[in-house]
TIRO-2110 file (N, C-alpha, C; in Angstrom, 1 decimal):
// TIRO-2110
77.8, 225.3, 210.6, N, 1, A
78.7, 226.3, 210.0, CA, 1, A
78.3, 226.5, 208.6, C, 1, A
78.3, 227.7, 208.1, N, 2, A
78.1, 227.9, 206.7, CA, 2, A
79.4, 228.1, 206.0, C, 2, A
79.6, 227.4, 204.8, N, 3, A
80.8, 227.5, 204.1, CA, 3, A
80.9, 228.9, 203.5, C, 3, A
82.1, 229.5, 203.5, N, 4, A
82.3, 230.9, 202.9, CA, 4, A
81.9, 230.9, 201.5, C, 4, A
81.4, 232.0, 201.0, N, 5, A
81.0, 232.3, 199.7, CA, 5, A
79.7, 231.6, 199.2, C, 5, A
79.6, 230.2, 199.4, N, 6, A
78.4, 229.5, 198.9, CA, 6, A
77.3, 229.6, 200.0, C, 6, A
77.7, 229.8, 201.2, N, 7, A
76.7, 229.8, 202.3, CA, 7, A
76.1, 228.4, 202.5, C, 7, A
76.7, 227.3, 202.0, N, 8, A
76.2, 226.0, 202.2, CA, 8, A
76.5, 225.6, 203.6, C, 8, A
75.6, 224.9, 204.3, N, 9, A
75.8, 224.5, 205.6, CA, 9, A
76.5, 223.2, 205.7, C, 9, A
77.4, 223.1, 206.7, N, 10, A
78.2, 221.9, 206.9, CA, 10, A
78.6, 221.8, 208.4, C, 10, A
78.7, 220.5, 208.8, N, 11, A
79.2, 220.2, 210.1, CA, 11, A
80.7, 219.8, 210.0, C, 11, A
81.6, 220.4, 210.8, N, 12, A
83.0, 220.0, 210.8, CA, 12, A
83.1, 219.0, 212.0, C, 12, A
83.1, 217.7, 211.7, N, 13, A
83.1, 216.8, 212.8, CA, 13, A
83.9, 215.5, 212.3, C, 13, A
84.7, 215.0, 213.1, N, 14, A
85.4, 213.7, 212.8, CA, 14, A
86.0, 213.2, 214.1, C, 14, A
86.7, 212.1, 214.1, N, 15, A
87.2, 211.5, 215.3, CA, 15, A
88.1, 212.4, 216.1, C, 15, A
88.7, 213.4, 215.5, N, 16, A
89.6, 214.3, 216.3, CA, 16, A
88.8, 215.3, 217.1, C, 16, A
87.5, 215.5, 216.8, N, 17, A
86.7, 216.5, 217.5, CA, 17, A
86.6, 216.0, 219.0, C, 17, A
86.8, 216.9, 219.9, N, 18, A
86.7, 216.5, 221.3, CA, 18, A
85.6, 217.2, 222.1, C, 18, A
85.0, 218.3, 221.6, N, 19, A
84.0, 219.0, 222.3, CA, 19, A
83.2, 219.8, 221.4, C, 19, A
82.1, 220.3, 221.9, N, 20, A
81.2, 221.3, 221.2, CA, 20, A
81.4, 222.6, 222.0, C, 20, A
81.8, 223.7, 221.4, N, 21, A
82.0, 225.0, 222.0, CA, 21, A
80.7, 225.4, 222.7, C, 21, A
80.8, 225.9, 223.9, N, 22, A
79.7, 226.4, 224.8, CA, 22, A
78.7, 225.3, 225.2, C, 22, A
79.1, 224.0, 225.1, N, 23, A
78.3, 222.9, 225.6, CA, 23, A
79.0, 222.3, 226.8, C, 23, A
78.3, 221.7, 227.7, N, 24, A
78.9, 220.9, 228.7, CA, 24, A
79.6, 219.7, 228.0, C, 24, A
80.8, 219.3, 228.5, N, 25, A
81.6, 218.3, 227.9, CA, 25, A
80.8, 217.0, 227.6, C, 25, A
80.2, 216.4, 228.7, N, 26, A
79.5, 215.1, 228.4, CA, 26, A
78.4, 215.2, 227.3, C, 26, A
77.6, 216.3, 227.3, N, 27, A
76.6, 216.4, 226.3, CA, 27, A
77.2, 216.6, 224.9, C, 27, A
78.3, 217.4, 224.8, N, 28, A
79.0, 217.7, 223.6, CA, 28, A
79.6, 216.4, 223.0, C, 28, A
80.2, 215.6, 223.9, N, 29, A
80.8, 214.4, 223.4, CA, 29, A
79.8, 213.4, 222.9, C, 29, A
78.6, 213.3, 223.6, N, 30, A
77.5, 212.4, 223.2, CA, 30, A
77.0, 212.9, 221.8, C, 30, A
76.8, 214.2, 221.6, N, 31, A
76.4, 214.7, 220.3, CA, 31, A
77.4, 214.3, 219.2, C, 31, A
78.7, 214.5, 219.5, N, 32, A
79.7, 214.2, 218.5, CA, 32, A
79.7, 212.7, 218.2, C, 32, A
79.5, 211.9, 219.2, N, 33, A
79.5, 210.4, 219.0, CA, 33, A
78.3, 210.1, 218.1, C, 33, A
77.1, 210.7, 218.3, N, 34, A
75.9, 210.4, 217.6, CA, 34, A
76.1, 210.9, 216.1, C, 34, A
76.7, 212.0, 215.9, N, 35, A
76.9, 212.6, 214.6, CA, 35, A
77.9, 211.7, 213.8, C, 35, A
78.9, 211.2, 214.4, N, 36, A
79.9, 210.4, 213.7, CA, 36, A
79.3, 209.0, 213.4, C, 36, A
78.5, 208.5, 214.3, N, 37, A
77.8, 207.2, 214.1, CA, 37, A
76.9, 207.3, 212.9, C, 37, A
76.2, 208.4, 212.8, N, 38, A
75.3, 208.6, 211.7, CA, 38, A
76.1, 208.8, 210.4, C, 38, A
77.1, 209.7, 210.4, N, 39, A
77.8, 210.0, 209.1, CA, 39, A
78.6, 208.8, 208.6, C, 39, A
78.9, 207.8, 209.4, N, 40, A
79.8, 206.7, 209.0, CA, 40, A
78.9, 205.4, 208.7, C, 40, A
77.6, 205.6, 208.6, N, 41, A
76.8, 204.5, 208.2, CA, 41, A
77.2, 204.0, 206.8, C, 41, A
77.1, 202.7, 206.5, N, 42, A
77.5, 202.1, 205.3, CA, 42, A
77.0, 202.9, 204.0, C, 42, A
75.8, 203.4, 204.1, N, 43, A
75.3, 204.1, 202.9, CA, 43, A
75.9, 205.5, 202.6, C, 43, A
76.6, 206.0, 203.6, N, 44, A
77.3, 207.3, 203.4, CA, 44, A
78.8, 207.2, 203.2, C, 44, A
79.3, 206.0, 203.2, N, 45, A
80.8, 205.8, 203.1, CA, 45, A
81.2, 205.4, 201.7, C, 45, A
82.2, 206.0, 201.2, N, 46, A
82.8, 205.7, 199.9, CA, 46, A
84.2, 205.2, 200.2, C, 46, A
84.5, 204.0, 199.7, N, 47, A
85.8, 203.4, 199.8, CA, 47, A
86.4, 203.2, 198.4, C, 47, A
87.5, 203.9, 198.1, N, 48, A
88.1, 203.8, 196.8, CA, 48, A
89.0, 202.6, 196.7, C, 48, A
88.9, 201.9, 195.6, N, 49, A
89.8, 200.8, 195.2, CA, 49, A
90.7, 201.4, 194.1, C, 49, A
92.0, 201.7, 194.6, N, 50, A
92.9, 202.5, 193.7, CA, 50, A
93.4, 201.7, 192.5, C, 50, A
93.4, 202.4, 191.4, N, 51, A
94.0, 201.8, 190.1, CA, 51, A
95.0, 202.9, 189.6, C, 51, A
95.9, 202.5, 188.8, N, 52, A
96.9, 203.4, 188.2, CA, 52, A
96.1, 204.4, 187.4, C, 52, A
96.5, 205.7, 187.6, N, 53, A
95.9, 206.8, 186.9, CA, 53, A
94.6, 207.4, 187.6, C, 53, A
94.2, 206.9, 188.7, N, 54, A
93.1, 207.4, 189.4, CA, 54, A
93.3, 208.8, 190.0, C, 54, A
92.3, 209.6, 190.0, N, 55, A
92.3, 210.9, 190.6, CA, 55, A
91.1, 211.0, 191.5, C, 55, A
91.3, 211.3, 192.8, N, 56, A
90.2, 211.5, 193.7, CA, 56, A
90.2, 212.9, 194.3, C, 56, A
89.1, 213.5, 194.3, N, 57, A
89.0, 214.9, 194.8, CA, 57, A
87.9, 214.9, 195.9, C, 57, A
88.2, 215.6, 197.0, N, 58, A
87.2, 215.8, 198.0, CA, 58, A
87.3, 217.2, 198.6, C, 58, A
86.2, 217.6, 199.2, N, 59, A
86.2, 218.9, 199.9, CA, 59, A
86.5, 218.7, 201.4, C, 59, A
87.6, 219.1, 201.9, N, 60, A
88.0, 218.9, 203.3, CA, 60, A
87.0, 219.5, 204.2, C, 60, A
86.3, 220.5, 203.8, N, 61, A
85.4, 221.2, 204.7, CA, 61, A
84.1, 220.5, 204.9, C, 61, A
83.8, 219.5, 204.1, N, 62, A
82.6, 218.8, 204.1, CA, 62, A
82.7, 217.3, 204.0, C, 62, A
83.9, 216.7, 204.2, N, 63, A
84.1, 215.3, 204.0, CA, 63, A
85.0, 214.8, 205.1, C, 63, A
84.6, 213.7, 205.8, N, 64, A
85.5, 213.0, 206.7, CA, 64, A
86.3, 212.0, 205.8, C, 64, A
87.6, 211.9, 206.0, N, 65, A
88.4, 211.0, 205.2, CA, 65, A
89.5, 210.4, 206.1, C, 65, A
89.8, 209.1, 205.8, N, 66, A
90.8, 208.4, 206.5, CA, 66, A
91.7, 207.7, 205.5, C, 66, A
93.0, 207.7, 205.8, N, 67, A
93.9, 206.9, 205.0, CA, 67, A
93.8, 205.4, 205.4, C, 67, A
94.2, 204.6, 204.4, N, 68, A
94.2, 203.2, 204.6, CA, 68, A
95.7, 202.8, 204.5, C, 68, A
96.1, 201.6, 205.0, N, 69, A
97.5, 201.2, 204.9, CA, 69, A
98.0, 201.3, 203.5, C, 69, A
99.2, 201.7, 203.3, N, 70, A
99.8, 201.9, 202.0, CA, 70, A
101.3, 201.5, 202.0, C, 70, A
101.7, 200.7, 201.1, N, 71, A
103.1, 200.2, 201.1, CA, 71, A
103.9, 201.1, 200.1, C, 71, A
104.5, 202.1, 200.7, N, 72, A
105.2, 203.1, 199.8, CA, 72, A
106.5, 202.5, 199.3, C, 72, A
106.9, 201.4, 199.8, N, 73, A
108.2, 200.8, 199.3, CA, 73, A
107.9, 200.0, 197.9, C, 73, A
106.6, 199.7, 197.7, N, 74, A
106.2, 199.0, 196.5, CA, 74, A
105.5, 199.9, 195.5, C, 74, A
104.8, 200.9, 196.0, N, 75, A
103.9, 201.7, 195.1, CA, 75, A
104.3, 203.2, 195.2, C, 75, A
104.2, 203.9, 194.1, N, 76, A
104.4, 205.3, 194.1, CA, 76, A
103.1, 206.0, 194.4, C, 76, A
103.1, 207.1, 195.2, N, 77, A
101.9, 207.8, 195.5, CA, 77, A
102.3, 209.3, 195.2, C, 77, A
101.4, 210.0, 194.4, N, 78, A
101.6, 211.4, 194.2, CA, 78, A
100.4, 212.1, 194.7, C, 78, A
100.7, 213.1, 195.5, N, 79, A
99.6, 213.9, 196.1, CA, 79, A
99.8, 215.4, 195.7, C, 79, A
98.7, 216.0, 195.4, N, 80, A
98.8, 217.4, 195.1, CA, 80, A
97.6, 218.1, 195.7, C, 80, A
97.8, 219.2, 196.3, N, 81, A
96.8, 220.0, 197.0, CA, 81, A
96.3, 221.1, 196.0, C, 81, A
95.0, 221.2, 195.9, N, 82, A
94.5, 222.3, 195.1, CA, 82, A
93.5, 223.0, 196.0, C, 82, A
93.6, 224.4, 195.9, N, 83, A
92.6, 225.2, 196.7, CA, 83, A
91.8, 226.0, 195.6, C, 83, A
90.5, 225.9, 195.7, N, 84, A
89.6, 226.6, 194.8, CA, 84, A
88.8, 227.6, 195.5, C, 84, A
88.2, 228.6, 194.8, N, 85, A
87.3, 229.5, 195.3, CA, 85, A
85.9, 228.8, 195.3, C, 85, A
85.1, 229.0, 196.3, N, 86, A
83.8, 228.4, 196.4, CA, 86, A
82.8, 229.6, 196.0, C, 86, A
82.5, 229.7, 194.8, N, 87, A
81.7, 230.8, 194.3, CA, 87, A
80.3, 230.3, 194.2, C, 87, A
79.3, 231.0, 194.8, N, 88, A
77.9, 230.6, 194.8, CA, 88, A
77.4, 230.6, 193.3, C, 88, A
76.5, 229.7, 193.1, N, 89, A
75.8, 229.6, 191.8, CA, 89, A
74.6, 230.6, 191.8, C, 89, A
74.4, 231.2, 190.7, N, 90, A
73.2, 232.0, 190.6, CA, 90, A
72.2, 231.3, 189.8, C, 90, A
71.0, 231.5, 190.1, N, 91, A
69.9, 230.8, 189.5, CA, 91, A
69.3, 231.7, 188.4, C, 91, A
END
């Protein structure tokens, strides 16, 4: 998939993906499994150790992310969604 405006290529894949359009189901699931195995190798994973005042930003179109357990009875969590335009850079 090419991302709108920037035309950067990206695969939209994560554990919720169940098939590859126009592929036989077994082959599609095998490809998804292989892609997720590759993308979740230790050298490609970032795990954030939260501290007060931290701000983390990611691009949902090009990042797999997972929540970790969070005790909301002890800690305050503030989430804000921001949507930006993906404008291509000119050289």
